[in-house]
N, C-alpha and C positions, 0 to 999 in steps of 0.2 A: 766625751766619746763619738756619741750618737752623732754629735752636731759637726764633728770633723769628717766623719764618714758620709751624710748628707752634703756637706758641701764638694766633698771629692766625686760625689755620684753626680751631681749639678755641672761640675765641670767637665766629666766624660761625656755628659749627656749633650752638654752643648757644644763640645768638640764634634762629637758625631754627627749631630745635627750642622755645623759650620759646613764640615766635611760632606754630608749628603747635599746641603743647598749649591755648595760650590762643586760637586760633581752634578747636580740637574742641570745647573748653569751650563756648564762643559756641554752635556749632553745634549742639552738645546740647541746651542749654536752646533754641534756638531751634526745633529740630526739637519738642522736646517742646511747647512754646507752640503751633506749629501743630496739632499732635495733640489740645491741648485745645479748639484755636478749631473743629477739624472737630467735636468731639463734641458742641459747642453751636452748630452751625449747624445738626443735626438736632435739635434741640429747639425746643419752641416755649415758651422764658420766657429770661430773661437770667440768669447766673449770680450768685451773693450777694455782696454787699460793693459795693453801689450804692444811691444814692436821688437822689432829683428834690429839686432846691433852686428857690424861685423869684427872680427879681432883680429889682430895680425897676424898671433900664434895658434889660433884654433878656429877659425873659420865664423861662421854663422852664430849666433845665439841667441836668447830672448830674453830682454828687460821687460821689467813694469814699469809703466810711467803713473801709476797709484800706490801710497802705500797698502802696502798686505798684512792681515794680521795671521798669528799662528793659528792653525787648522782651515783658513782659506780655501775654498775651491778655484783651483788657478786654471789649470787646460786638460782637455782630453786628447791621449795619444790615438790618431788615427788611420788605420791602413788596413791592407788585406790579413784579414784573420786565417792562418792557416795552422796544420798540425806541428807539434815540435819536430817532428822528423823532417816535415818538408822545409821546417825553415833552416834544418841545419843542412839540409841538401844543397838550399838556395845558400846557402854563409860559405860553405864547401867551395862553393863553384866563384860566388864573389863575392867578398866582407863588404859590407857599405856602411855599416855602425850606424842603420837605421833599421836594427831587429831588434825586438823587445819579446823575450821569451818568460813566460809565465806557465803556472800550472792552477788549474782547477777539476775540482771533482777527480783527482788522483791523475789525469790527462794532462800531458802538456802541449803550448800552445804556443804560436809566434805571431806578433803583430807586426807585419812588415810593411815599413813605410818608406822603403826606398823610392818608390815614385813619389817625384817632385810634386806637393799640394800646397795650397795655401791654410793648411792647419800648421801651427807653430810648435806644439807640443814635440814634434821629431827633430827640433832644432836646439831644444833644451840641451845645455851641455855637463858633461861629467863635474860633479864636485867632491868628490872621494871626502874628505873631512869637512871640506866647506859647505856641503848640501844644506839649501834650505827648503829645499821639497823634496817631496816622497811619493812615489807610484803607489798606487792603493786597487786591485783588482774587484771592479765591482761588476759583477752578474756577466764576468767574461772581456771588460771594458777596462783599460787602464787609466786612471785620471790621476792626476796632479794635484796636490795639496801641500799647502806651505806647512815648512816644519816647525816655524820661528816667524815674527815679525820678519817683514823683508820691505826694506825703506824704497821711496820713490825712486829709481831710473837705477836699482840693483838688479845685476845679472839674474835668473833662475837657475839653479844648480840641483841636480839629482844624483846623487851615488848608484851610480848603475847597477852595482853591486856585482862586477868583475873587476879582478885585478890583472895587471900584467899588459895593461894596453899600451898599444906604441906612444902615446905621449907621456907613460908613466915613467918609461925606458929612459936610462941616465945615457948620454953620449957617447 
């Protein structure tokens, strides 16, 4: 009887240990990717390995030219940072599709990337259920990370978190 309890205890410990090491490994990779993202947030350029692709139905989009792994840092969303209220006013005057709204410390903000630039994240298309990337707020900057492995030459897609977009409407 005591031997059975001991075996069960060892299995539980080993299971927890494997979970711990798996989590530690994931956290180590995540921490490394956050560090890379922080470095690129300070630069005025995008990392290598991306290209703009023209699509007949949706305009420009961004493809990766190398294989990406789940959790990898991809791009930084750059533009003018304004209050959420100012962003809403601008959107009411002219909707551009290049304004990203978010909250930080209980206040709403908008990154207005309407002005054309060499930065690519503004061109990432909406992926809805096909999203392979997601936006993360890092100290008031929006950074794109891979949700899953992304194959070479695959389009980067992000769920905008908005429903009822014009291209989602039926004819």
